[in-house]
C-alpha atoms as one frame of an Amber mdcrd trajectory, in Angstrom:
protein
 119.189   6.142 -38.234 119.801   6.352 -42.084 117.540   8.347 -44.778 116.351
   4.883 -46.321 115.097   3.832 -43.209 113.780   7.230 -42.253 111.677   6.805
 -45.427 110.943   3.486 -45.072 109.210   3.566 -41.719 107.020   6.616 -44.015
 106.075   4.928 -46.293 107.310   1.111 -46.242 105.095   0.894 -50.085 107.909
   3.616 -52.538 108.618   2.535 -54.734 112.642   1.329 -55.062 112.778   4.166
 -58.244 111.396   6.796 -56.391 113.544   6.667 -52.844 116.669   6.291 -55.591
 115.795   9.394 -56.699 115.349  11.407 -53.220 118.125  10.097 -51.855 120.492
  10.612 -55.079 121.272   6.388 -55.444 121.169   3.826 -57.737 117.640   1.896
 -57.880 120.169  -0.802 -57.838 122.130   0.630 -54.562 118.497   1.207 -53.370
 117.906  -1.803 -53.470 120.472  -3.931 -52.266 120.843  -1.481 -48.866 116.989
  -3.056 -48.512 117.987  -6.740 -49.292 120.876  -6.384 -47.123 118.742  -4.660
 -43.747 116.032  -7.888 -44.477 118.603  -9.976 -44.196 120.779  -8.613 -41.341
 117.508  -8.195 -39.583 117.684  -4.725 -39.029 114.179  -4.730 -40.902 112.066
  -7.214 -39.232 108.314  -6.915 -41.523 106.646  -4.487 -43.374 102.372  -3.647
 -42.086  99.791  -0.962 -42.627  99.178   0.671 -39.742  95.365   0.431 -39.158
  92.557   2.527 -37.473  90.931   0.197 -35.764  88.464   2.323 -34.035  87.199
   2.854 -37.509  86.884  -1.129 -37.803  83.319  -2.411 -36.276  85.832  -5.816
 -34.980  85.476  -6.708 -31.731  88.993  -6.132 -30.359  90.424  -4.561 -26.880
  93.477  -3.802 -26.017  95.274  -3.361 -22.671  99.202  -1.977 -21.838 100.142
  -4.533 -18.584 102.714  -3.406 -16.779 104.728  -6.845 -15.414 107.186  -7.200
 -12.623 108.944  -9.692 -12.186 112.230 -11.653 -10.383 115.260 -11.776 -12.468
 116.873 -14.880 -13.215 120.929 -15.834 -12.246 122.717 -15.293 -15.844 119.764
 -14.793 -17.146 118.475 -11.808 -16.181 114.790 -10.610 -18.030 115.615 -12.587
 -21.079 113.913 -15.560 -20.586 110.944 -15.007 -18.689 110.585 -11.902 -22.050
 110.618 -14.261 -24.355 108.490 -16.870 -23.227 105.659 -14.234 -22.584 106.886
 -12.425 -26.216 105.589 -15.957 -27.433 101.784 -15.965 -26.360  99.269 -14.886
 -29.573  97.657 -12.449 -27.476 100.782 -10.638 -27.431 101.747  -8.014 -29.721
 104.238  -5.480 -27.898 106.673  -6.570 -24.831 109.351  -4.393 -23.675 111.628
  -3.885 -21.115 110.932  -0.721 -19.211 113.060   1.554 -16.040 110.937   2.345
 -13.535 108.321   0.618 -11.095 107.738  -2.180 -13.405 110.081  -4.784 -15.420
 108.369  -5.222 -18.645 105.223  -3.557 -20.567 103.452  -5.927 -22.218 100.734
  -4.497 -25.566  97.927  -7.751 -25.023  94.629  -7.850 -27.281  91.439  -9.588
 -26.800  88.227 -10.783 -28.170  86.788  -8.759 -25.009  87.735  -7.645 -21.506
  86.882 -11.158 -19.907  89.485 -12.405 -22.532  92.357  -9.905 -21.938  91.621
 -10.418 -17.750  91.527 -14.413 -18.083  94.542 -13.903 -19.614  96.151 -12.367
 -17.529  95.042 -14.507 -14.339  95.269 -17.926 -16.718  98.557 -16.922 -18.329
 100.454 -14.438 -17.426 100.241 -14.204 -13.528 100.750 -18.118 -13.541 104.569
 -17.658 -14.334 107.104 -18.809 -12.702 108.839 -15.002 -11.550 105.975 -12.917
 -12.296 105.569 -10.500  -9.211 102.803  -8.684 -10.408 100.965  -7.070 -13.193
  98.910  -4.055 -13.807  96.099  -3.451 -16.903  95.001  -0.887 -18.579  92.301
  -0.665 -21.038  92.888   1.333 -23.960  90.038   3.009 -24.986  90.452   5.212
 -27.691  94.286   5.834 -30.083  94.594   9.268 -30.871  98.090   8.270 -32.931
 100.017   5.427 -33.364 103.571   4.601 -34.948 103.990   8.371 -35.653 100.308
   8.491 -38.149  97.620  10.335 -36.337  94.495   7.974 -35.972  91.507  11.357
 -36.725  91.310  13.163 -39.452  92.110  17.018 -39.047  89.160  18.552 -38.786
  88.420  21.517 -41.999  87.381  25.233 -41.112  84.231  25.288 -42.906  83.859
  28.599 -41.792  82.898  31.494 -44.617  85.809  34.060 -44.721  84.340  37.752
 -44.551  85.769  40.425 -45.837  84.638  43.706 -44.932
């Protein structure tokens, strides 16, 4: 990954003037690179990383392992595209190992996530089995620590 993309991943709000200074480029060059990344789909969007544990919102997040039967000529793509269109699905990945797909799903409560799995996901032709794991606490998200580091409050004593 080039340096501009790394800097944007760290802080997408960084000004193009600061990015240009850090990269020894002109601001016009930085703007042109960003425009090209957006045009070609390398940059798909910009998002804030939110510590939902600190919000008093009814949000339940689960990771669901999904075993599927690949389709002839389509492999996993068609079923993955279908699953990814559900509003409850925040992320979907093709995986190696026991399960084929890994979905990150959001709901208002445990019952809503369970209903999504039983009524929508498990009923899709080609879905053989699922295994749902509910997330209890987030420690790190997209490379960002969610908890502030504890400060050492001890008073230094010297003899």
